[in-house]
N, C-alpha and C positions, 0 to 999 in steps of 0.2 A: 516480405518483411512485415511484421505486425505493426499496427498503428500504435503510437505511443499512448501510454495510459498513466493516469495519476497514481494508481495503485495497481501495478502489474499483477497478473494472476496466472495460474497454471492448473492443469488437471493431469493427474497421474493415475492410470488404471493399473491396479494390481490384481493378479490372478489368485487372490487369497480372500477368505471371508473377513469381514470387518474386525471380528474379535482377534483373529490371528495378526492382522495388520496392527492393531493397537498394542498387542503384546510385543510384537517385533519392534515397534517404535519405542515403547517403554524401555525395552532392553537396550536398544541403541542409544537412547538418551542417557541411561545410566553408564554405558560404556564410553561415552564421549569424553570423559575425563577433562572437563573444562574447555573443550574446543567449542562446544555449543551448550546452551542451557535450554533444556526442553521441558515442557509441562504438558500433561494430558489431563483433560477434564471431560469426562463423558466421551462424546464422539468428536471432540474438538482438541486440537493440539496447537502448540505455539513453540517456536524456536527463536531464541534471541542470542545476540552476541554476549559473551561473558562481560560482566561489569568492568573488569580491568581493561578490556579491549574496546569497549563501547565508546562511540563518539556521538555527537549531536545528530549526525546523519546516518548512523547505523540502522540497518533494516530490522524489522520484526516480521517473521513469517507466521501467519496464522492459517490453519487449514482445518477442514472438516473431513470426517471419514464417513462415507456413505456407501451402502450396498447398492450394487447394480447388477445387470445381467452377466457381466464378465467377471465379477468378484467384488472389488471395492474401488471406489473413486476417491482420491485425495484431491480436494479442491482447495488450493492454496492462494493466498493473497499477501503480497508484500506491502508494507507500510512503514513509515517511521514510528518512533516511540509514540504511544497513544497520546501523551501530552503534547508532543510536537504536532501530531496530526490535528488535534483539537485546536491548537493555536493557529495552524494553517487555515482550518475552516472558519475560525473566528475572524481572521484577517479578511477572508472572502466575504463574510457576512457584513463586517464593518464597511468594507469598500462598497458593497452593493447598496447598503442603506445610506451611506454618504452620497453616492452618485444619485440615488433616487431623490433624496432631499434636496441636493444642490440642483438637480435637473428640474424639479418642480419650482424651486426658487427662481431659476433662470427663465422658466416658462412664464411665471407670474411677472417677472420684470418685462418680458417681451409683450405680454398682454396688456400691461399697464403703460406701454409706450416708452419705457425706459430702455437703455442699452442692456441687452441680455448678457451681461458679462459672466454670470454664473454658468452659462451654458458651456463656457470653456472648460469647466470642470469635467464634462463628459468625456472628451477625448483624452484628457489627462488621466482620468480614472481608468479608461480603457487601457492606456499604456501601463499603468500600475498593475492592473489585472493581468495583462499579458506577461509582465515581469514576474508576478507572483506565480502564474502558471508555468513559466519557463523555469523558475527556481526548483520546481518538483523534478524536472528532468536533469538539472544540474546535480541535485541530490542523488538521483538514480545513477548518474555517471560516476559519482564518488563511491557508490556502494555496489557497483556492478560485480566486482570480484566476490564480495560477501554474498550477494544474492545468488550468483552461480554456485558458490561453495555450499550454500544452504540447500539449493535444489539437488546438487550432487549428493549431499549427505542423506537426504531423504531417499533418493533413487538407490543409493548404495546400501540402504538398509534391507533391501529385498534381494532374493536370489537372482542371478543374471537371467534375463529372459522372462521374468515373471511380472515386470512392470514396463509400461510404455506411456510416453507423453502424448496427450491429445491436444494440448495447447501450451 
């Protein structure tokens, strides 16, 4: 079983040249009829849940199309909506800077001979950080079916036997 990741990823090797893969994906996105919304820009593509079905926790799948020895590799990464991901990282940054500042304040209390009460913020901050980290996996649990459906949508875009997962 793979280790849990904040932003799960996959690699799909397709026995077609990159231009054919991009053309196939573009046709598949047009034929999706509102099941998925797909965008292709250069050698990068993105699939999202249609707006009417989208929730706060709905995944976005971004992937790149790169040539390799066997044909083409699609390297995909799941993440929440970009603004949600930015907020998530901002929470991490705020927590880190708060713990750093409060930790130094507690250290200065200790060096000044006072009771280092602010050092209690460090284990509390660690618990908050662990909860924030765990929330990513709760979100992945809520979106597991959509992530599997997105992966299947990509794999089913190609003829049987022409694509294989490497991760």
